[in-house]
C-alpha positions as CSV (number, residue, x, y, z in Angstrom):
1,M,-3.3,-33.0,-24.4
2,S,-2.6,-35.9,-22.2
3,R,-1.2,-35.1,-18.7
4,L,1.4,-37.2,-16.9
5,W,-1.2,-38.6,-14.5
6,D,-3.9,-39.4,-17.0
7,K,-5.0,-43.0,-17.0
8,G,-6.3,-44.1,-20.4
9,A,-8.8,-41.8,-22.0
10,P,-8.1,-38.1,-21.8
11,L,-10.2,-36.0,-19.4
12,D,-13.4,-34.5,-20.9
13,Q,-12.8,-30.9,-21.8
14,K,-15.8,-29.7,-19.8
15,V,-14.6,-31.6,-16.8
16,L,-11.1,-30.1,-17.2
17,E,-12.5,-26.5,-17.5
18,Y,-14.6,-26.9,-14.4
19,T,-12.1,-28.7,-12.2
20,A,-9.2,-26.5,-13.2
21,G,-11.2,-23.3,-13.1
22,E,-8.8,-20.4,-12.6
23,D,-6.4,-22.4,-10.6
24,Y,-3.9,-22.8,-13.3
25,S,-3.6,-19.0,-13.8
26,L,-3.3,-18.4,-10.0
27,D,-0.4,-20.9,-9.9
28,E,1.7,-18.4,-12.0
29,R,2.9,-16.7,-8.8
30,L,3.9,-20.0,-7.3
31,V,6.2,-21.3,-10.1
32,R,9.5,-20.0,-8.7
33,H,8.7,-21.3,-5.3
34,D,7.8,-24.7,-6.8
35,V,11.1,-24.7,-8.6
36,R,13.0,-24.1,-5.4
37,A,11.1,-26.8,-3.5
38,S,11.6,-29.2,-6.4
39,I,15.4,-28.7,-6.3
40,A,15.5,-29.3,-2.6
41,H,13.4,-32.5,-3.1
42,A,15.7,-33.8,-5.8
43,Q,18.8,-33.1,-3.7
44,M,17.2,-35.0,-0.8
45,L,16.4,-37.9,-3.0
46,R,20.1,-38.0,-4.2
47,D,21.4,-37.9,-0.6
48,Q,19.0,-40.8,0.3
49,K,20.3,-42.8,-2.6
50,L,16.9,-42.7,-4.3
51,L,18.3,-40.6,-7.3
52,S,21.7,-40.7,-8.9
53,A,24.0,-37.8,-8.7
54,A,23.9,-37.4,-12.5
55,D,20.1,-37.4,-12.6
56,C,19.9,-34.9,-9.7
57,A,22.3,-32.6,-11.5
58,A,20.3,-32.8,-14.7
59,L,17.0,-32.2,-12.9
60,C,18.4,-29.2,-10.9
61,T,19.9,-27.6,-14.0
62,A,16.7,-28.1,-16.0
63,L,14.5,-26.7,-13.1
64,E,16.6,-23.6,-12.9
65,E,16.4,-23.1,-16.7
66,I,12.6,-23.7,-16.7
67,G,12.2,-21.2,-13.8
68,A,14.3,-18.6,-15.5
69,E,12.3,-19.1,-18.7
70,H,9.1,-18.5,-16.8
71,A,10.5,-15.4,-15.1
72,R,11.3,-14.0,-18.6
73,G,7.7,-14.7,-19.7
74,E,8.7,-17.4,-22.2
75,W,6.0,-19.8,-21.0
76,K,2.8,-19.7,-18.9
77,I,0.7,-22.3,-17.3
78,T,-2.2,-23.3,-19.6
79,L,-5.6,-24.9,-19.0
80,A,-4.1,-28.0,-20.7
81,D,-1.5,-28.2,-18.0
82,E,-4.3,-27.9,-15.4
83,D,-2.0,-26.6,-12.7
84,G,1.5,-25.4,-12.0
85,Q,2.9,-28.6,-10.7
86,T,1.9,-30.6,-13.8
87,A,3.2,-27.8,-16.0
88,L,6.6,-28.0,-14.3
89,E,6.9,-31.8,-14.6
90,Q,5.7,-31.7,-18.2
91,R,8.5,-29.3,-19.1
92,L,11.1,-31.3,-17.2
93,T,10.1,-34.5,-19.1
94,A,10.2,-32.6,-22.4
95,K,13.8,-31.5,-21.6
96,L,15.1,-34.7,-19.9
97,G,12.9,-37.5,-21.1
98,A,12.5,-40.3,-18.5
99,V,14.8,-38.6,-16.0
100,G,12.1,-35.9,-15.7
101,G,9.7,-38.5,-14.3
102,R,12.0,-39.3,-11.4
103,I,11.4,-35.9,-9.6
104,H,7.9,-37.0,-8.3
105,L,9.2,-39.9,-6.2
106,G,8.0,-39.5,-2.6
107,R,5.7,-36.5,-3.2
108,S,2.2,-35.6,-4.4
109,R,0.8,-32.5,-6.0
110,N,-0.9,-32.0,-2.6
111,D,2.3,-31.5,-0.6
112,Q,4.1,-29.9,-3.6
113,V,1.6,-27.0,-4.0
114,L,1.3,-26.5,-0.3
115,T,5.1,-26.2,0.0
116,A,5.2,-23.6,-2.8
117,L,2.3,-21.8,-1.2
118,R,4.0,-21.6,2.2
119,L,7.2,-20.3,0.6
120,Y,5.1,-17.7,-1.2
121,L,3.3,-16.8,2.1
122,R,6.6,-16.1,3.8
123,E,7.4,-13.6,1.2
124,A,3.9,-12.1,1.1
125,I,4.0,-11.6,4.9
126,A,7.3,-9.8,4.6
127,E,5.8,-7.6,1.9
128,L,2.7,-6.8,3.9
129,D,4.9,-6.0,7.0
130,S,7.0,-3.7,4.9
131,G,4.0,-1.9,3.4
132,A,2.4,-1.5,6.9
133,Q,5.7,-0.1,8.3
134,R,5.8,2.4,5.4
135,V,2.3,3.6,6.2
136,A,3.1,3.9,9.9
137,A,6.3,5.8,9.0
138,A,4.3,8.2,6.8
139,L,2.0,8.9,9.7
140,E,4.9,9.5,12.0
141,A,6.5,11.8,9.4
142,L,3.1,13.7,9.3
143,S,3.2,13.9,13.1
144,A,6.7,15.3,13.1
145,R,5.8,17.8,10.3
146,E,2.5,19.0,11.7
147,G,2.1,17.4,15.1
148,Q,1.5,20.6,17.0
149,T,-1.6,21.4,14.9
150,A,-4.5,21.3,17.3
151,L,-7.5,19.1,16.4
152,P,-10.8,18.5,18.2
153,G,-11.1,14.9,19.5
154,Y,-14.5,13.5,18.7
155,T,-16.9,11.1,20.6
156,H,-20.3,10.4,19.2
157,M,-19.3,12.7,16.2
158,Q,-19.3,15.7,18.6
159,Q,-16.2,17.7,19.6
160,A,-15.3,16.3,23.0
161,M,-11.6,16.7,24.0
162,P,-8.5,18.5,22.8
163,S,-6.4,16.5,20.4
164,S,-3.7,17.2,17.9
165,V,-2.3,15.9,14.6
166,A,0.4,14.1,16.7
167,L,-2.2,12.3,18.8
168,W,-4.4,11.5,15.8
169,A,-1.6,10.2,13.5
170,G,0.2,8.5,16.4
171,G,-2.8,6.4,17.3
172,Y,-3.2,5.1,13.7
173,A,0.5,4.5,13.3
174,T,0.6,2.4,16.5
175,E,-2.4,0.2,15.4
176,I,-1.0,-0.3,11.9
177,R,2.3,-1.5,13.4
178,D,0.2,-3.8,15.7
179,D,-1.5,-5.2,12.5
180,A,2.0,-5.8,11.0
181,Q,2.9,-7.8,14.2
182,G,-0.3,-9.8,13.8
183,M,0.7,-10.8,10.3
184,Q,4.1,-11.9,11.6
185,N,2.4,-14.2,14.0
186,V,1.0,-16.2,11.1
187,L,4.5,-17.5,10.5
188,R,4.0,-20.0,13.3
189,R,1.8,-22.0,11.0
190,V,3.5,-21.1,7.7
191,Q,7.0,-22.2,8.9
192,K,6.1,-25.9,9.0
193,N,7.5,-28.0,6.1
194,P,4.8,-30.1,4.4
195,L,7.1,-31.6,1.7
196,G,7.2,-35.4,1.8
197,S,3.8,-35.8,3.4
198,A,2.6,-36.6,-0.1
199,A,-1.1,-37.0,-0.3
200,G,-1.5,-36.8,3.4
201,Y,-0.2,-40.2,4.5
202,G,3.5,-40.0,3.7
203,A,5.6,-42.0,1.2
204,Q,5.4,-45.3,2.9
205,G,8.4,-47.6,2.2
206,L,10.7,-44.8,1.1
207,P,13.5,-43.6,3.3
208,L,12.8,-39.9,2.8
209,D,14.6,-37.3,4.9
210,R,12.0,-34.6,5.4
211,D,14.2,-32.7,7.9
212,A,16.7,-32.2,5.0
213,T,14.2,-30.3,2.9
214,T,13.1,-28.4,6.0
215,R,16.7,-27.2,6.4
216,A,17.2,-26.6,2.7
217,L,14.0,-24.5,2.4
218,G,14.5,-22.5,5.6
219,F,11.4,-23.9,7.4
220,E,11.5,-23.9,11.2
221,Q,10.2,-27.4,11.6
222,T,8.9,-30.4,9.7
223,H,5.2,-30.7,9.8
224,E,4.4,-33.9,11.7
225,P,2.6,-36.2,11.7
226,V,1.9,-36.4,8.0
227,T,-1.8,-36.7,8.6
228,A,-1.8,-33.2,10.3
229,V,-0.6,-31.6,7.0
230,Q,-3.9,-31.7,5.1
231,L,-5.8,-31.0,8.3
232,S,-3.8,-27.8,8.7
233,R,-4.7,-26.5,5.2
234,G,-6.7,-23.2,5.3
235,K,-5.7,-22.3,8.8
236,A,-2.6,-20.2,8.0
237,E,-4.4,-18.7,5.0
238,A,-7.4,-17.8,7.1
239,Q,-5.3,-16.4,9.9
240,L,-3.4,-14.2,7.5
241,L,-6.7,-13.0,5.9
242,F,-8.0,-12.2,9.4
243,E,-5.0,-10.0,10.1
244,V,-5.3,-8.5,6.6
245,T,-9.0,-7.7,7.4
246,L,-7.9,-6.0,10.7
247,L,-5.3,-4.0,8.8
248,M,-7.8,-3.0,6.1
249,Q,-10.3,-1.9,8.7
250,D,-7.7,0.3,10.3
251,L,-6.9,1.8,6.9
252,G,-10.6,2.2,6.2
253,R,-11.1,4.1,9.4
254,L,-8.2,6.3,8.7
255,A,-9.7,6.9,5.2
256,A,-13.1,7.7,6.8
257,D,-11.5,10.4,9.0
258,L,-9.7,11.9,6.1
259,L,-12.9,11.9,4.0
260,L,-14.6,13.8,6.8
261,F,-11.7,16.2,7.2
262,Y,-11.7,16.9,3.4
263,T,-15.3,18.0,3.2
264,Q,-16.0,21.7,2.7
265,E,-17.8,21.9,6.1
266,F,-14.6,20.7,7.9
267,A,-11.8,21.6,5.4
268,F,-9.2,20.5,7.9
269,V,-7.0,19.0,5.2
270,A,-5.8,19.7,1.7
271,L,-4.8,17.2,-1.0
272,P,-2.9,17.9,-4.2
273,D,-4.8,17.6,-7.5
274,S,-2.6,14.7,-8.4
275,F,-4.3,12.7,-5.7
276,T,-7.9,13.7,-6.4
277,T,-10.2,13.1,-9.4
278,G,-12.5,15.5,-11.2
279,S,-16.2,15.4,-11.8
280,S,-17.8,14.6,-15.2
281,I,-20.4,17.3,-14.7
282,M,-19.3,19.7,-12.0
283,P,-16.2,21.7,-13.0
284,Q,-15.4,22.9,-9.5
285,K,-15.2,19.4,-7.9
286,R,-12.1,17.6,-6.7
287,N,-13.0,14.1,-5.3
288,P,-10.9,12.1,-2.8
289,D,-11.8,8.9,-4.5
290,V,-8.7,7.0,-3.3
291,F,-9.9,7.2,0.3
292,E,-13.4,6.2,-0.6
293,L,-12.1,3.1,-2.3
294,V,-9.9,2.3,0.7
295,R,-12.9,2.5,2.9
296,G,-14.9,0.3,0.6
297,R,-12.2,-2.3,0.1
298,S,-12.2,-3.1,3.8
299,A,-15.4,-5.0,3.0
300,S,-13.6,-6.8,0.2
301,A,-11.0,-8.0,2.6
302,Q,-13.6,-9.3,5.0
303,S,-15.3,-11.2,2.2
304,C,-12.0,-12.9,1.3
305,L,-11.7,-14.0,4.9
306,L,-15.3,-15.4,5.1
307,E,-14.9,-17.2,1.8
308,A,-11.6,-18.9,3.0
309,L,-13.1,-19.9,6.3
310,A,-16.2,-21.4,4.7
311,I,-14.2,-23.5,2.2
312,F,-12.5,-25.8,4.8
313,A,-14.9,-25.4,7.7
314,K,-16.5,-28.9,7.5
315,L,-14.2,-30.9,5.3
316,P,-13.3,-34.5,6.4
317,S,-9.7,-35.5,7.0
318,G,-7.3,-36.0,4.1
319,Y,-7.0,-34.0,0.9
320,Q,-10.2,-32.7,-0.7
321,R,-10.2,-30.7,-3.9
322,D,-12.2,-27.9,-2.3
323,L,-8.9,-26.7,-0.9
324,Q,-7.8,-25.6,-4.4
325,L,-10.4,-22.9,-4.1
326,M,-8.5,-21.3,-1.2
327,K,-6.0,-19.6,-3.6
328,F,-8.5,-17.1,-5.0
329,P,-9.6,-15.3,-1.8
330,L,-6.1,-15.6,-0.3
331,F,-4.3,-14.0,-3.3
332,R,-7.1,-11.4,-3.7
333,G,-6.9,-10.4,0.0
334,I,-3.1,-10.1,-0.1
335,D,-3.1,-8.1,-3.4
336,L,-5.8,-5.7,-2.1
337,A,-3.8,-5.1,1.1
338,L,-0.5,-4.5,-0.8
339,Q,-2.1,-2.1,-3.2
340,T,-3.9,-0.2,-0.5
341,L,-0.8,0.1,1.7
342,D,1.1,1.5,-1.3
343,I,-1.5,4.1,-2.1
344,M,-2.0,5.1,1.5
345,A,1.7,5.8,2.1
346,I,1.6,8.1,-0.9
347,G,-1.6,9.8,0.2
348,I,-0.4,10.5,3.7
349,A,2.8,11.9,2.5
350,A,0.8,14.3,0.2
351,L,-1.6,15.4,3.0
352,R,-1.5,18.8,4.5
353,F,-3.5,20.1,7.5
354,R,-5.0,23.6,7.4
355,P,-4.8,25.1,10.9
356,D,-6.7,28.2,9.8
357,R,-9.8,26.1,9.1
358,I,-9.8,24.1,12.3
359,R,-12.3,25.5,14.8
360,L,-12.0,24.3,18.4
361,D,-15.1,24.7,20.6
362,P,-14.2,26.1,24.0
363,S,-16.1,23.3,25.7
364,L,-13.3,20.9,24.7
365,N,-11.5,22.0,27.9
366,A,-14.4,21.2,30.1
367,A,-13.0,17.9,31.4
368,A,-9.6,19.5,32.1
369,E,-11.3,22.3,34.0
370,A,-13.1,19.8,36.1
371,Y,-9.8,18.0,36.9
372,A,-8.3,21.4,37.8
373,L,-11.1,22.1,40.2
374,V,-10.6,18.7,41.9
375,L,-6.9,19.5,42.3
376,K,-7.5,23.1,43.5
377,E,-10.4,22.5,46.0
378,G,-10.1,18.8,46.8
379,I,-13.7,18.1,45.9
380,P,-15.0,14.8,44.4
381,F,-14.8,14.6,40.7
382,R,-18.6,14.3,40.4
383,E,-19.1,17.6,42.1
384,A,-16.5,19.3,39.9
385,Y,-18.2,17.6,36.9
386,Q,-21.6,19.1,37.9
387,R,-20.3,22.6,38.5
388,I,-18.3,22.7,35.2
389,G,-21.2,21.2,33.3
390,A,-23.6,23.7,34.7
391,R,-21.3,26.5,33.6
392,Y,-21.2,25.4,30.0
393,N,-25.0,24.6,29.9
394,N,-25.8,28.1,31.2
395,K,-23.6,29.6,28.5
396,E,-25.5,27.6,25.9
397,G,-28.9,28.8,27.3
398,S,-27.9,32.4,27.5
């Protein structure tokens, strides 16, 4: 198959396979965003007298049809297309003939894919925020349901201070909401419109109105100067993956607590059979596999971040094809986080604490007793600390 941008001989199949890689299949999730951006671009060209009203109407109708066909699963991007942007223009040309070729005036695949990617990231951030809020709400519901249940607070894996389900769950809920806020902060970079920057140097000689597509697509500002657009690539993606990594680490720590609490030695919590798996050899076993995988996948999130950072770390200015490789770690990190948030909300809702199995060592109150001694006798805290410490040490030695 000859692509619209081929010059003479078709591309060697091996070169196509290597350069396209998995990029064409990753572009599937960007098609509807590319359609939306293409419609905004066509309408801007019409308003700037660069496209007739009739051609604009035909292009917009065809784009909507092609987008709807894709949403219904009637076509997919193929290796022969190479990428989603070419697939879209090929189908426009098939529908409209020469009119389909007018859509690319004033843009490049570089700004086209980045525009679709930023539109996608806006939605992804909203989904991640919603998922994090659901997990935090599940923790708060657990606190409301069982918050009075006493727990030992641990330092150095030793019982140290009195705690409760409310304190334990509330701490995680607060940090997960903080992670959600961190992801919202990524919008500062995502909300810049790259469309019309073309291959990184603008569409010189064309009277484009980039602010018009900024308004049409709901971006907060036009990304200027045009040379900054390609220099910015990878930064919003890496920033989001950093926030995803922090979120996944919080979820991993929550999972680690629950794995400890579920052991027979602790037995602080119970889980329904529907949330645990069986053993292939030991008939008595119920395994909390979900929480083990949550704990492990925090490492997967970190690897996505490191891969993304390494891709653009030392690129020169202008577009470089290395940037195409950013999609895989970005999409994988987002998908991992969304799946993990969904399953954690379910797991927390199913969780039950077992107050009858929670043993609190009397020494948990040692710090409180030292504070009480300071208030009662007016002595320095260090003196109270020594007296209370000696009392418990003597008990241990007797």
